[in-house]
Biopython code that builds the backbone (N, CA, C, O; Angstrom):
import numpy as np
from Bio.PDB.StructureBuilder import StructureBuilder

atoms = [
    (1, "MET", "N", (226.262, 149.256, 71.471)),
    (1, "MET", "CA", (224.938, 149.790, 71.549)),
    (1, "MET", "C", (225.053, 151.267, 71.899)),
    (1, "MET", "O", (225.755, 151.644, 72.838)),
    (2, "ASP", "N", (224.374, 152.072, 71.153)),
    (2, "ASP", "CA", (224.403, 153.517, 71.365)),
    (2, "ASP", "C", (223.359, 153.892, 72.405)),
    (2, "ASP", "O", (222.168, 153.635, 72.235)),
    (3, "ARG", "N", (223.830, 154.506, 73.484)),
    (3, "ARG", "CA", (222.904, 154.932, 74.541)),
    (3, "ARG", "C", (222.810, 156.438, 74.523)),
    (3, "ARG", "O", (223.794, 157.145, 74.743)),
    (4, "THR", "N", (221.620, 156.912, 74.259)),
    (4, "THR", "CA", (221.413, 158.354, 74.266)),
    (4, "THR", "C", (220.618, 158.713, 75.508)),
    (4, "THR", "O", (219.649, 158.029, 75.838)),
    (5, "PRO", "N", (221.007, 159.764, 76.195)),
    (5, "PRO", "CA", (220.259, 160.149, 77.390)),
    (5, "PRO", "C", (218.848, 160.605, 77.032)),
    (5, "PRO", "O", (218.609, 161.215, 75.990)),
    (6, "ILE", "N", (217.948, 160.294, 77.912)),
    (6, "ILE", "CA", (216.560, 160.697, 77.708)),
    (6, "ILE", "C", (216.356, 162.039, 78.407)),
    (6, "ILE", "O", (216.620, 162.178, 79.601)),
    (7, "ASN", "N", (215.895, 162.999, 77.662)),
    (7, "ASN", "CA", (215.601, 164.308, 78.234)),
    (7, "ASN", "C", (214.123, 164.381, 78.556)),
    (7, "ASN", "O", (213.268, 164.256, 77.679)),
    (8, "LEU", "N", (213.840, 164.588, 79.836)),
    (8, "LEU", "CA", (212.454, 164.682, 80.269)),
    (8, "LEU", "C", (211.994, 166.132, 80.228)),
    (8, "LEU", "O", (212.770, 167.057, 80.469)),
    (9, "SER", "N", (210.744, 166.304, 79.925)),
    (9, "SER", "CA", (210.180, 167.657, 79.972)),
    (9, "SER", "C", (210.058, 168.089, 81.425)),
    (9, "SER", "O", (210.113, 167.258, 82.332)),
    (10, "ALA", "N", (209.895, 169.370, 81.643)),
    (10, "ALA", "CA", (209.772, 169.901, 83.004)),
    (10, "ALA", "C", (208.580, 169.286, 83.730)),
    (10, "ALA", "O", (208.658, 168.986, 84.922)),
    (11, "SER", "N", (207.478, 169.100, 83.006)),
    (11, "SER", "CA", (206.293, 168.525, 83.649)),
    (11, "SER", "C", (206.512, 167.056, 84.002)),
    (11, "SER", "O", (206.003, 166.579, 85.017)),
    (12, "SER", "N", (207.268, 166.335, 83.170)),
    (12, "SER", "CA", (207.576, 164.937, 83.474)),
    (12, "SER", "C", (208.475, 164.845, 84.696)),
    (12, "SER", "O", (208.272, 163.982, 85.550)),
    (13, "LYS", "N", (209.472, 165.730, 84.792)),
    (13, "LYS", "CA", (210.349, 165.745, 85.964)),
    (13, "LYS", "C", (209.543, 166.052, 87.219)),
    (13, "LYS", "O", (209.711, 165.401, 88.251)),
    (14, "ALA", "N", (208.673, 167.043, 87.123)),
    (14, "ALA", "CA", (207.859, 167.421, 88.276)),
    (14, "ALA", "C", (206.976, 166.255, 88.717)),
    (14, "ALA", "O", (206.812, 166.010, 89.912)),
    (15, "ALA", "N", (206.410, 165.540, 87.745)),
    (15, "ALA", "CA", (205.551, 164.398, 88.067)),
    (15, "ALA", "C", (206.353, 163.287, 88.741)),
    (15, "ALA", "O", (205.869, 162.671, 89.691)),
    (16, "LEU", "N", (207.566, 163.023, 88.266)),
    (16, "LEU", "CA", (208.411, 162.001, 88.885)),
    (16, "LEU", "C", (208.799, 162.406, 90.303)),
    (16, "LEU", "O", (208.800, 161.577, 91.213)),
    (17, "ILE", "N", (209.124, 163.669, 90.484)),
    (17, "ILE", "CA", (209.481, 164.161, 91.812)),
    (17, "ILE", "C", (208.280, 164.094, 92.743)),
    (17, "ILE", "O", (208.411, 163.700, 93.902)),
    (18, "ASP", "N", (207.105, 164.479, 92.240)),
    (18, "ASP", "CA", (205.879, 164.372, 93.049)),
    (18, "ASP", "C", (205.645, 162.931, 93.486)),
    (18, "ASP", "O", (205.288, 162.674, 94.636)),
    (19, "GLY", "N", (205.847, 162.000, 92.568)),
    (19, "GLY", "CA", (205.672, 160.586, 92.890)),
    (19, "GLY", "C", (206.656, 160.112, 93.943)),
    (19, "GLY", "O", (206.294, 159.353, 94.841)),
    (20, "ASP", "N", (207.897, 160.557, 93.835)),
    (20, "ASP", "CA", (208.916, 160.198, 94.814)),
    (20, "ASP", "C", (208.566, 160.751, 96.193)),
    (20, "ASP", "O", (208.666, 160.040, 97.193)),
    (21, "ILE", "N", (208.159, 162.005, 96.247)),
    (21, "ILE", "CA", (207.800, 162.625, 97.523)),
    (21, "ILE", "C", (206.601, 161.907, 98.141)),
    (21, "ILE", "O", (206.579, 161.646, 99.343)),
    (22, "THR", "N", (205.617, 161.594, 97.321)),
    (22, "THR", "CA", (204.424, 160.893, 97.807)),
    (22, "THR", "C", (204.798, 159.528, 98.365)),
    (22, "THR", "O", (204.323, 159.135, 99.430)),
    (23, "HIS", "N", (205.642, 158.811, 97.650)),
    (23, "HIS", "CA", (206.085, 157.490, 98.104)),
    (23, "HIS", "C", (206.806, 157.596, 99.448)),
    (23, "HIS", "O", (206.511, 156.844, 100.377)),
    (24, "ILE", "N", (207.741, 158.522, 99.546)),
    (24, "ILE", "CA", (208.506, 158.673, 100.790)),
    (24, "ILE", "C", (207.571, 159.041, 101.934)),
    (24, "ILE", "O", (207.700, 158.503, 103.034)),
    (25, "ALA", "N", (206.642, 159.940, 101.692)),
    (25, "ALA", "CA", (205.702, 160.351, 102.739)),
    (25, "ALA", "C", (204.853, 159.176, 103.217)),
    (25, "ALA", "O", (204.508, 159.103, 104.397)),
    (26, "ARG", "N", (204.519, 158.271, 102.327)),
    (26, "ARG", "CA", (203.685, 157.120, 102.695)),
    (26, "ARG", "C", (204.437, 156.087, 103.500)),
    (26, "ARG", "O", (203.890, 155.542, 104.460)),
    (27, "VAL", "N", (205.671, 155.801, 103.140)),
    (27, "VAL", "CA", (206.351, 154.655, 103.738)),
    (27, "VAL", "C", (207.412, 155.008, 104.775)),
    (27, "VAL", "O", (207.838, 154.136, 105.532)),
    (28, "MET", "N", (207.843, 156.254, 104.828)),
    (28, "MET", "CA", (208.941, 156.599, 105.728)),
    (28, "MET", "C", (208.577, 156.339, 107.191)),
    (28, "MET", "O", (209.332, 155.684, 107.909)),
    (29, "ARG", "N", (207.425, 156.848, 107.637)),
    (29, "ARG", "CA", (207.045, 156.689, 109.045)),
    (29, "ARG", "C", (206.895, 155.214, 109.418)),
    (29, "ARG", "O", (207.366, 154.789, 110.473)),
    (30, "LEU", "N", (206.240, 154.433, 108.557)),
    (30, "LEU", "CA", (206.084, 153.003, 108.841)),
    (30, "LEU", "C", (207.430, 152.308, 108.902)),
    (30, "LEU", "O", (207.656, 151.447, 109.752)),
    (31, "SER", "N", (208.314, 152.681, 108.007)),
    (31, "SER", "CA", (209.647, 152.094, 107.979)),
    (31, "SER", "C", (210.433, 152.438, 109.240)),
    (31, "SER", "O", (211.168, 151.603, 109.768)),
    (32, "LEU", "N", (210.275, 153.669, 109.718)),
    (32, "LEU", "CA", (210.995, 154.084, 110.924)),
    (32, "LEU", "C", (210.429, 153.412, 112.165)),
    (32, "LEU", "O", (211.176, 153.088, 113.088)),
    (33, "GLN", "N", (209.113, 153.198, 112.195)),
    (33, "GLN", "CA", (208.513, 152.501, 113.337)),
    (33, "GLN", "C", (209.002, 151.067, 113.383)),
    (33, "GLN", "O", (209.258, 150.522, 114.457)),
    (34, "GLY", "N", (209.131, 150.460, 112.218)),
    (34, "GLY", "CA", (209.703, 149.130, 112.118)),
    (34, "GLY", "C", (208.978, 148.076, 112.917)),
    (34, "GLY", "O", (207.749, 148.035, 112.979)),
    (35, "ASP", "N", (209.790, 147.216, 113.533)),
    (35, "ASP", "CA", (209.248, 146.121, 114.321)),
    (35, "ASP", "C", (210.088, 145.978, 115.585)),
    (35, "ASP", "O", (210.762, 146.926, 115.987)),
    (36, "LEU", "N", (210.058, 144.825, 116.206)),
    (36, "LEU", "CA", (210.811, 144.623, 117.445)),
    (36, "LEU", "C", (212.317, 144.806, 117.253)),
    (36, "LEU", "O", (213.028, 145.121, 118.208)),
    (37, "ALA", "N", (212.800, 144.614, 116.048)),
    (37, "ALA", "CA", (214.235, 144.747, 115.781)),
    (37, "ALA", "C", (214.633, 146.195, 115.501)),
    (37, "ALA", "O", (215.817, 146.492, 115.344)),
    (38, "GLY", "N", (213.663, 147.086, 115.438)),
    (38, "GLY", "CA", (213.963, 148.493, 115.185)),
    (38, "GLY", "C", (213.491, 148.914, 113.811)),
    (38, "GLY", "O", (212.715, 148.206, 113.169)),
    (39, "PRO", "N", (213.963, 150.077, 113.355)),
    (39, "PRO", "CA", (213.531, 150.594, 112.047)),
    (39, "PRO", "C", (213.898, 149.631, 110.911)),
    (39, "PRO", "O", (214.941, 148.978, 110.941)),
    (40, "ILE", "N", (213.025, 149.563, 109.925)),
    (40, "ILE", "CA", (213.298, 148.731, 108.749)),
    (40, "ILE", "C", (214.356, 149.410, 107.893)),
    (40, "ILE", "O", (215.299, 148.763, 107.437)),
    (41, "LEU", "N", (214.204, 150.716, 107.674)),
    (41, "LEU", "CA", (215.209, 151.521, 106.985)),
    (41, "LEU", "C", (215.572, 152.679, 107.906)),
    (41, "LEU", "O", (214.694, 153.342, 108.459)),
    (42, "ALA", "N", (216.847, 152.914, 108.064)),
    (42, "ALA", "CA", (217.342, 153.921, 109.010)),
    (42, "ALA", "C", (217.016, 155.340, 108.550)),
    (42, "ALA", "O", (216.803, 155.577, 107.361)),
    (43, "PRO", "N", (216.978, 156.278, 109.490)),
    (43, "PRO", "CA", (216.756, 157.675, 109.120)),
    (43, "PRO", "C", (217.769, 158.182, 108.096)),
    (43, "PRO", "O", (217.431, 159.013, 107.253)),
    (44, "ALA", "N", (218.997, 157.694, 108.158)),
    (44, "ALA", "CA", (220.024, 158.124, 107.204)),
    (44, "ALA", "C", (219.631, 157.786, 105.768)),
    (44, "ALA", "O", (219.917, 158.551, 104.848)),
    (45, "TYR", "N", (218.974, 156.640, 105.576)),
    (45, "TYR", "CA", (218.521, 156.256, 104.237)),
    (45, "TYR", "C", (217.510, 157.280, 103.703)),
    (45, "TYR", "O", (217.627, 157.745, 102.569)),
    (46, "TRP", "N", (216.515, 157.626, 104.535)),
    (46, "TRP", "CA", (215.469, 158.556, 104.111)),
    (46, "TRP", "C", (216.039, 159.952, 103.902)),
    (46, "TRP", "O", (215.646, 160.658, 102.973)),
    (47, "ARG", "N", (216.967, 160.346, 104.770)),
    (47, "ARG", "CA", (217.591, 161.663, 104.624)),
    (47, "ARG", "C", (218.351, 161.745, 103.299)),
    (47, "ARG", "O", (218.300, 162.767, 102.614)),
    (48, "GLU", "N", (219.052, 160.676, 102.941)),
    (48, "GLU", "CA", (219.786, 160.643, 101.666)),
    (48, "GLU", "C", (218.831, 160.750, 100.483)),
    (48, "GLU", "O", (219.106, 161.471, 99.524)),
    (49, "ARG", "N", (217.707, 160.034, 100.548)),
    (49, "ARG", "CA", (216.717, 160.113, 99.464)),
    (49, "ARG", "C", (216.187, 161.531, 99.313)),
    (49, "ARG", "O", (216.036, 162.027, 98.196)),
    (50, "LEU", "N", (215.906, 162.182, 100.432)),
    (50, "LEU", "CA", (215.367, 163.543, 100.394)),
    (50, "LEU", "C", (216.411, 164.539, 99.905)),
    (50, "LEU", "O", (216.082, 165.466, 99.165)),
    (51, "TYR", "N", (217.666, 164.359, 100.311)),
    (51, "TYR", "CA", (218.731, 165.250, 99.830)),
    (51, "TYR", "C", (218.950, 165.095, 98.325)),
    (51, "TYR", "O", (219.255, 166.067, 97.635)),
    (52, "LYS", "N", (218.795, 163.876, 97.821)),
    (52, "LYS", "CA", (218.910, 163.676, 96.367)),
    (52, "LYS", "C", (217.824, 164.448, 95.627)),
    (52, "LYS", "O", (218.067, 165.016, 94.562)),
    (53, "LEU", "N", (216.634, 164.463, 96.198)),
    (53, "LEU", "CA", (215.559, 165.245, 95.589)),
    (53, "LEU", "C", (215.909, 166.725, 95.594)),
    (53, "LEU", "O", (215.685, 167.422, 94.604)),
    (54, "LEU", "N", (216.462, 167.213, 96.713)),
    (54, "LEU", "CA", (216.853, 168.618, 96.788)),
    (54, "LEU", "C", (217.958, 168.945, 95.785)),
    (54, "LEU", "O", (218.008, 170.045, 95.234)),
    (55, "ASP", "N", (218.840, 167.975, 95.556)),
    (55, "ASP", "CA", (219.963, 168.191, 94.635)),
    (55, "ASP", "C", (219.532, 168.283, 93.178)),
    (55, "ASP", "O", (220.308, 168.738, 92.338)),
    (56, "THR", "N", (218.317, 167.863, 92.863)),
    (56, "THR", "CA", (217.870, 167.973, 91.471)),
    (56, "THR", "C", (217.785, 169.434, 91.053)),
    (56, "THR", "O", (217.942, 169.758, 89.876)),
    (57, "GLY", "N", (217.539, 170.310, 92.011)),
    (57, "GLY", "CA", (217.502, 171.740, 91.727)),
    (57, "GLY", "C", (216.288, 172.207, 90.953)),
    (57, "GLY", "O", (216.212, 173.373, 90.565)),
    (58, "SER", "N", (215.345, 171.321, 90.725)),
    (58, "SER", "CA", (214.173, 171.738, 89.945)),
    (58, "SER", "C", (212.877, 171.520, 90.716)),
    (58, "SER", "O", (211.838, 171.220, 90.127)),
    (59, "LEU", "N", (212.945, 171.672, 92.040)),
    (59, "LEU", "CA", (211.738, 171.497, 92.845)),
    (59, "LEU", "C", (210.896, 172.768, 92.850)),
    (59, "LEU", "O", (211.417, 173.882, 92.883)),
    (60, "THR", "N", (209.605, 172.572, 92.815)),
    (60, "THR", "CA", (208.687, 173.698, 92.937)),
    (60, "THR", "C", (208.579, 174.075, 94.414)),
    (60, "THR", "O", (209.055, 173.344, 95.283)),
    (61, "HIS", "N", (207.962, 175.202, 94.691)),
    (61, "HIS", "CA", (207.810, 175.624, 96.084)),
    (61, "HIS", "C", (207.031, 174.587, 96.914)),
    (61, "HIS", "O", (207.471, 174.258, 98.016)),
    (62, "PRO", "N", (205.898, 174.062, 96.432)),
    (62, "PRO", "CA", (205.194, 173.036, 97.216)),
    (62, "PRO", "C", (206.038, 171.779, 97.435)),
    (62, "PRO", "O", (205.966, 171.154, 98.494)),
    (63, "GLN", "N", (206.839, 171.412, 96.430)),
    (63, "GLN", "CA", (207.706, 170.248, 96.590)),
    (63, "GLN", "C", (208.778, 170.514, 97.652)),
    (63, "GLN", "O", (209.074, 169.644, 98.472)),
    (64, "LEU", "N", (209.351, 171.713, 97.634)),
    (64, "LEU", "CA", (210.342, 172.074, 98.653)),
    (64, "LEU", "C", (209.721, 172.016, 100.046)),
    (64, "LEU", "O", (210.339, 171.523, 100.991)),
    (65, "CYS", "N", (208.516, 172.514, 100.162)),
    (65, "CYS", "CA", (207.819, 172.481, 101.457)),
    (65, "CYS", "C", (207.589, 171.041, 101.920)),
    (65, "CYS", "O", (207.767, 170.733, 103.098)),
    (66, "ALA", "N", (207.198, 170.167, 101.007)),
    (66, "ALA", "CA", (206.955, 168.767, 101.350)),
    (66, "ALA", "C", (208.242, 168.080, 101.790)),
    (66, "ALA", "O", (208.245, 167.343, 102.776)),
    (67, "VAL", "N", (209.330, 168.315, 101.071)),
    (67, "VAL", "CA", (210.620, 167.713, 101.431)),
    (67, "VAL", "C", (211.076, 168.253, 102.781)),
    (67, "VAL", "O", (211.577, 167.498, 103.614)),
    (68, "ASP", "N", (210.906, 169.553, 103.002)),
    (68, "ASP", "CA", (211.283, 170.151, 104.280)),
    (68, "ASP", "C", (210.487, 169.530, 105.421)),
    (68, "ASP", "O", (211.039, 169.243, 106.484)),
    (69, "SER", "N", (209.205, 169.325, 105.205)),
    (69, "SER", "CA", (208.359, 168.709, 106.219)),
    (69, "SER", "C", (208.838, 167.296, 106.547)),
    (69, "SER", "O", (208.872, 166.908, 107.715)),
    (70, "LEU", "N", (209.205, 166.533, 105.532)),
    (70, "LEU", "CA", (209.699, 165.178, 105.755)),
    (70, "LEU", "C", (211.031, 165.194, 106.497)),
    (70, "LEU", "O", (211.268, 164.345, 107.357)),
    (71, "LEU", "N", (211.897, 166.140, 106.181)),
    (71, "LEU", "CA", (213.170, 166.262, 106.899)),
    (71, "LEU", "C", (212.925, 166.622, 108.370)),
    (71, "LEU", "O", (213.616, 166.122, 109.258)),
    (72, "LEU", "N", (211.944, 167.484, 108.621)),
    (72, "LEU", "CA", (211.601, 167.825, 110.003)),
    (72, "LEU", "C", (211.059, 166.604, 110.753)),
    (72, "LEU", "O", (211.338, 166.433, 111.940)),
    (73, "GLN", "N", (210.293, 165.764, 110.071)),
    (73, "GLN", "CA", (209.800, 164.532, 110.690)),
    (73, "GLN", "C", (210.959, 163.622, 111.068)),
    (73, "GLN", "O", (210.941, 162.995, 112.128)),
    (74, "LEU", "N", (211.963, 163.548, 110.208)),
    (74, "LEU", "CA", (213.154, 162.751, 110.530)),
    (74, "LEU", "C", (213.870, 163.315, 111.751)),
    (74, "LEU", "O", (214.284, 162.564, 112.635)),
    (75, "ASP", "N", (214.013, 164.631, 111.800)),
    (75, "ASP", "CA", (214.649, 165.274, 112.956)),
    (75, "ASP", "C", (213.896, 164.934, 114.238)),
    (75, "ASP", "O", (214.502, 164.607, 115.258)),
    (76, "GLN", "N", (212.574, 165.015, 114.174)),
    (76, "GLN", "CA", (211.751, 164.721, 115.341)),
    (76, "GLN", "C", (211.904, 163.265, 115.755)),
    (76, "GLN", "O", (212.011, 162.972, 116.946)),
    (77, "PHE", "N", (211.915, 162.353, 114.797)),
    (77, "PHE", "CA", (212.072, 160.934, 115.096)),
    (77, "PHE", "C", (213.404, 160.685, 115.796)),
    (77, "PHE", "O", (213.469, 159.929, 116.766)),
    (78, "GLU", "N", (214.463, 161.319, 115.304)),
    (78, "GLU", "CA", (215.790, 161.106, 115.888)),
    (78, "GLU", "C", (215.916, 161.779, 117.261)),
    (78, "GLU", "O", (216.691, 161.318, 118.100)),
    (79, "ALA", "N", (215.168, 162.859, 117.501)),
    (79, "ALA", "CA", (215.236, 163.564, 118.781)),
    (79, "ALA", "C", (214.470, 162.837, 119.881)),
    (79, "ALA", "O", (214.813, 162.950, 121.057)),
    (80, "GLU", "N", (213.447, 162.100, 119.507)),
    (80, "GLU", "CA", (212.627, 161.380, 120.472)),
    (80, "GLU", "C", (212.864, 159.886, 120.329)),
    (80, "GLU", "O", (212.275, 159.245, 119.459)),
    (81, "PRO", "N", (213.730, 159.321, 121.182)),
    (81, "PRO", "CA", (213.999, 157.887, 121.050)),
    (81, "PRO", "C", (212.733, 157.070, 121.298)),
    (81, "PRO", "O", (211.918, 157.431, 122.147)),
    (82, "PRO", "N", (212.567, 155.984, 120.570)),
    (82, "PRO", "CA", (211.372, 155.160, 120.757)),
    (82, "PRO", "C", (211.364, 154.527, 122.152)),
    (82, "PRO", "O", (212.416, 154.263, 122.734)),
    (83, "VAL", "N", (210.181, 154.295, 122.665)),
    (83, "VAL", "CA", (210.024, 153.668, 123.968)),
    (83, "VAL", "C", (210.405, 152.198, 123.860)),
    (83, "VAL", "O", (209.917, 151.504, 122.968)),
    (84, "PRO", "N", (211.276, 151.702, 124.759)),
    (84, "PRO", "CA", (211.613, 150.270, 124.714)),
    (84, "PRO", "C", (210.374, 149.422, 124.963)),
    (84, "PRO", "O", (209.494, 149.808, 125.732)),
    (85, "TRP", "N", (210.309, 148.275, 124.315)),
    (85, "TRP", "CA", (209.127, 147.418, 124.415)),
    (85, "TRP", "C", (208.853, 146.973, 125.837)),
    (85, "TRP", "O", (207.693, 146.813, 126.217)),
    (86, "ASP", "N", (209.894, 146.768, 126.635)),
    (86, "ASP", "CA", (209.663, 146.290, 127.992)),
    (86, "ASP", "C", (209.131, 147.387, 128.917)),
    (86, "ASP", "O", (208.754, 147.097, 130.052)),
    (87, "GLU", "N", (209.094, 148.641, 128.456)),
    (87, "GLU", "CA", (208.546, 149.731, 129.247)),
    (87, "GLU", "C", (207.124, 150.099, 128.846)),
    (87, "GLU", "O", (206.518, 150.981, 129.454)),
    (88, "LEU", "N", (206.591, 149.439, 127.839)),
    (88, "LEU", "CA", (205.218, 149.710, 127.424)),
    (88, "LEU", "C", (204.245, 149.137, 128.443)),
    (88, "LEU", "O", (204.554, 148.167, 129.134)),
    (89, "ALA", "N", (203.093, 149.734, 128.529)),
    (89, "ALA", "CA", (202.070, 149.235, 129.451)),
    (89, "ALA", "C", (201.644, 147.836, 129.012)),
    (89, "ALA", "O", (201.500, 147.574, 127.818)),
    (90, "PRO", "N", (201.442, 146.931, 129.986)),
    (90, "PRO", "CA", (201.034, 145.574, 129.611)),
    (90, "PRO", "C", (199.604, 145.563, 129.075)),
    (90, "PRO", "O", (198.764, 146.374, 129.465)),
    (91, "ALA", "N", (199.363, 144.641, 128.193)),
    (91, "ALA", "CA", (198.011, 144.473, 127.661)),
    (91, "ALA", "C", (197.126, 143.916, 128.765)),
    (91, "ALA", "O", (197.564, 143.075, 129.550)),
    (92, "THR", "N", (195.906, 144.373, 128.826)),
    (92, "THR", "CA", (194.981, 143.869, 129.847)),
    (92, "THR", "C", (194.101, 142.796, 129.244)),
    (92, "THR", "O", (193.853, 142.771, 128.039)),
    (93, "ALA", "N", (193.634, 141.913, 130.107)),
    (93, "ALA", "CA", (192.808, 140.809, 129.623)),
    (93, "ALA", "C", (191.461, 141.307, 129.119)),
    (93, "ALA", "O", (190.949, 140.815, 128.114)),
    (94, "ALA", "N", (190.887, 142.282, 129.817)),
    (94, "ALA", "CA", (189.584, 142.811, 129.406)),
    (94, "ALA", "C", (189.702, 144.319, 129.278)),
    (94, "ALA", "O", (189.857, 145.017, 130.280)),
    (95, "LEU", "N", (189.633, 144.819, 128.077)),
    (95, "LEU", "CA", (189.735, 146.242, 127.858)),
    (95, "LEU", "C", (188.443, 146.960, 128.227)),
    (95, "LEU", "O", (188.463, 148.140, 128.578)),
    (96, "PHE", "N", (187.333, 146.260, 128.149)),
    (96, "PHE", "CA", (186.040, 146.859, 128.420)),
    (96, "PHE", "C", (185.359, 146.073, 129.536)),
    (96, "PHE", "O", (185.540, 144.859, 129.631)),
    (97, "PRO", "N", (184.574, 146.748, 130.386)),
    (97, "PRO", "CA", (183.874, 146.011, 131.442)),
    (97, "PRO", "C", (182.829, 145.081, 130.825)),
    (97, "PRO", "O", (182.295, 145.358, 129.751)),
    (98, "PRO", "N", (182.545, 143.980, 131.514)),
    (98, "PRO", "CA", (181.539, 143.061, 130.977)),
    (98, "PRO", "C", (180.192, 143.763, 130.840)),
    (98, "PRO", "O", (179.862, 144.654, 131.623)),
    (99, "THR", "N", (179.430, 143.357, 129.850)),
    (99, "THR", "CA", (178.123, 143.986, 129.604)),
    (99, "THR", "C", (177.020, 143.352, 130.438)),
    (99, "THR", "O", (175.902, 143.866, 130.459)),
    (100, "HIS", "N", (177.301, 142.255, 131.120)),
    (100, "HIS", "CA", (176.284, 141.608, 131.954)),
    (100, "HIS", "C", (176.800, 141.533, 133.389)),
    (100, "HIS", "O", (178.003, 141.616, 133.639)),
    (101, "GLU", "N", (175.874, 141.376, 134.315)),
    (101, "GLU", "CA", (176.240, 141.246, 135.729)),
    (101, "GLU", "C", (176.918, 139.905, 135.953)),
    (101, "GLU", "O", (176.454, 138.882, 135.450)),
    (102, "SER", "N", (177.999, 139.901, 136.695)),
    (102, "SER", "CA", (178.642, 138.621, 136.989)),
    (102, "SER", "C", (177.760, 137.864, 137.989)),
    (102, "SER", "O", (177.202, 138.463, 138.908)),
    (103, "GLY", "N", (177.643, 136.592, 137.812)),
    (103, "GLY", "CA", (176.854, 135.762, 138.693)),
    (103, "GLY", "C", (175.380, 135.721, 138.300)),
    (103, "GLY", "O", (174.632, 134.907, 138.840)),
    (104, "ALA", "N", (174.947, 136.565, 137.385)),
    (104, "ALA", "CA", (173.545, 136.540, 136.976)),
    (104, "ALA", "C", (173.318, 135.358, 136.046)),
    (104, "ALA", "O", (174.135, 135.067, 135.173)),
    (105, "GLY", "N", (172.225, 134.705, 136.244)),
    (105, "GLY", "CA", (171.916, 133.536, 135.420)),
    (105, "GLY", "C", (171.526, 133.937, 134.018)),
    (105, "GLY", "O", (170.899, 134.975, 133.805)),
    (106, "HIS", "N", (171.897, 133.114, 133.073)),
    (106, "HIS", "CA", (171.509, 133.350, 131.683)),
    (106, "HIS", "C", (170.196, 132.649, 131.432)),
    (106, "HIS", "O", (169.982, 131.538, 131.917)),
    (107, "PRO", "N", (169.309, 133.285, 130.674)),
    (107, "PRO", "CA", (168.057, 132.595, 130.351)),
    (107, "PRO", "C", (168.322, 131.367, 129.503)),
    (107, "PRO", "O", (169.166, 131.377, 128.606)),
    (108, "VAL", "N", (167.594, 130.325, 129.803)),
    (108, "VAL", "CA", (167.783, 129.069, 129.086)),
    (108, "VAL", "C", (166.736, 128.871, 128.038)),
    (108, "VAL", "O", (166.747, 127.859, 127.338)),
]
sb = StructureBuilder()
sb.init_structure("model")
sb.init_model(0)
sb.init_chain("A")
sb.init_seg("    ")
for serial, (resi, resn, name, xyz) in enumerate(atoms, 1):
    if name == "N":
        sb.init_residue(resn, " ", resi, " ")
    sb.init_atom(name, np.array(xyz, "f"), 0.0, 1.0, " ", f" {name:<3s}", serial, name[0])
structure = sb.get_structure()
């Protein structure tokens, strides 16, 4: 089978890169927050994805700014360790004061 490489136009490449940046911006923070077991995907994974985008060499100035911003977010995440779950404030039984007087009779 003859495989010929597909050459994308500049606008198609830009659109694919925009889509990749948008996707990473949407899911990276949620992935890093993760769950009780920690991040779903490690910062190294996201950093590698962003470096691959930089390696394409065809990013526009706004795209470079977006990738830089995401890399800075990764740096910040790694600099500020997450608070351990056992150090979080306990949940309270009543977040809001009751709206009625305690001991007051209810109309029947």
